[in-house]
C-alpha positions in Angstrom: -0.9 -19.7 2.7 2.6 -18.9 1.6 3.5 -15.2 1.7 5.1 -15.6 -1.7 1.8 -16.8 -3.2 -0.2 -14.1 -1.5 2.3 -11.5 -2.9 2.0 -12.8 -6.4 -1.8 -12.9 -6.3 -1.8 -9.4 -4.8 0.4 -8.2 -7.7 -2.0 -9.5 -10.3 -5.0 -8.1 -8.4 -3.2 -4.7 -8.3 -2.9 -4.8 -12.0 -6.5 -5.8 -12.5 -7.8 -3.1 -10.2 -5.7 -0.5 -12.1 -7.1 -1.7 -15.4 -10.7 -1.6 -14.1 -10.2 1.9 -12.6 -8.7 3.3 -15.8 -11.5 1.6 -17.8 -14.1 3.6 -15.9 -12.6 6.8 -17.1 -13.4 6.1 -20.7 -9.9 5.1 -21.9 -10.2 3.0 -25.1 -9.6 -0.7 -24.8 -6.5 -0.7 -27.0 -4.8 1.8 -24.6 -5.9 -0.1 -21.5 -4.4 -3.6 -21.7 -3.8 -5.9 -18.7 -0.1 -6.2 -19.7 0.3 -2.4 -19.6 -1.4 -2.4 -16.1 1.0 -5.1 -14.9 4.1 -3.2 -16.1 2.8 0.0 -14.5 2.0 -1.8 -11.3 5.5 -3.4 -11.2 7.2 -0.1 -12.0 5.2 1.9 -9.4 5.8 -0.8 -6.8 9.6 -0.7 -7.4 9.4 3.1 -7.2 7.5 2.8 -3.9 10.2 0.6 -2.5 13.0 3.0 -3.6 11.1 6.0 -2.3 10.5 4.1 1.0 14.1 4.8 2.1 13.3 8.6 2.2 11.8 10.2 5.3 8.0 9.8 5.4 7.2 13.5 4.8 9.2 13.3 1.5 8.4 9.9 0.2 4.6 10.1 0.0 4.4 13.5 -1.8 7.0 12.3 -4.2 5.3 9.0 -4.8 1.9 10.8 -5.4 3.5 13.2 -8.0 5.2 10.2 -9.6 2.0 8.1 -9.6 -0.1 10.9 -11.2 2.6 11.6 -13.7 2.9 8.0 -14.8 -0.9 7.5 -15.0 -1.5 10.8 -16.8 1.3 10.1 -19.4 0.6 6.4 -19.9 -3.1 6.7 -20.5 -3.4 10.3 -21.8 -5.5 11.4 -18.9 -5.9 14.8 -17.4 -5.4 15.5 -13.7 -9.1 15.3 -12.9 -9.5 11.9 -14.5 -6.3 10.7 -12.8 -7.8 11.7 -9.4 -10.9 9.7 -10.5 -8.7 6.7 -11.3 -7.0 7.0 -7.9 -10.4 7.2 -6.0 -11.9 4.3 -7.9 -8.7 2.3 -7.4 -8.9 2.9 -3.6 -12.5 1.8 -3.4 -11.9 -1.3 -5.5 -8.8 -2.3 -3.5 -10.8 -1.9 -0.3 -13.5 -4.2 -1.7 -11.0 -6.8 -2.8 -9.3 -6.7 0.6 -12.5 -7.2 2.4 -13.4 -10.1 0.2 -10.0 -11.7 0.7 -10.4 -11.3 4.4 -13.9 -12.9 4.3 -12.6 -15.9 2.4 -9.8 -16.4 4.8 -6.7 -15.2 2.9 -5.9 -12.8 5.6 -6.1 -13.3 9.4 -7.4 -9.8 10.0 -8.7 -6.9 8.0 -5.6 -4.9 9.1 -3.3 -7.5 7.5 -5.3 -7.2 4.3 -4.6 -3.5 4.2 -0.9 -4.0 5.0 -0.5 -6.1 2.0 -1.7 -3.3 -0.3 -5.4 -4.0 -0.2 
């Protein structure tokens, strides 16, 4: 399958996983739309690319602070609920990656996790 198609599907799945993870924290439906999750996924992805040019020991702590700040301000969540969103998002992304590996979208489970799942 084309890398572009896999990248596009991965982007939409990132947004869906974010929406589902935020939904488990009790955020009202009108604050947790799929379009909002898509914009946040896009913005955080671009920020990850920009921060990727920094040394590793600087980029990941900065990205974590940025991610928590964006999630907390966008969904009016506290820090504890944001940690819950992050944890649930990691579990859901792992499950989606395993399913995509089983159906053959990825050649190996390692490739699934390199694409963001």
